[in-house]
Phi, psi and omega in degrees: 000330179294338182293331186287330182266355180281340175280357188262129179276106180277004177264351184287167191286335178295324185267352188312314183286324180299314178295321173298315180297319177291327181294323180294327173285358181083022179276116176200174176109185189285129179071022177035068176294342175257011184297318179303312181293328180286324177289319176300319176299326178286335184270333189299323178294324173294325177296321182293317178301312188292324174296329175291318182293321182289313176316305187303310182295328176297316179300317179287326178289318175297323174294322182289316175298322179292320178293325184266007182296327179057042180080356173298116178299320174305315183291322189296309183295326180296320176293317171297325169304317185280334174292317177303302180304314170305318175301315181298321179301319185292315180301321173300311175302303177310312187290320180301316183297315172295327174292319179301316172298319172298312173302314181301315177297318185290317182277000174070036179272000000 
C-alpha cells in the first residue's frame, strides 16, 4: 500500500494544507501509509453536512409541491413519496452518524 503514496510530493503547495491536517491526525512515516483512512476521516463531516443540506432541500421541495398541488392527487402522492424518501434518508444519515461515533469510540480514535 505504501507504493501507491510514494510518488506524491507531499511538500507541494497543493498538498500543503492536507499534509498539515494529516500530520495533526498522527499520519506520518514513509509513504503516508495511513493516508487513505485519514483522508476519509477528514471528508466524513463534510459529507454529513452535504447530506443534511440535501435532506433539508428535499423536505422544502416536497412541502412546496404539496402546497401547490391544488388538490391534484398525482402531485400530492408524488410529494408524499418525496417526503417519505427524505424521512428514510434522515434515518440513514442519523444511524450512520451514530455508528461512526460508536466505531470511533470503540477503536479509541
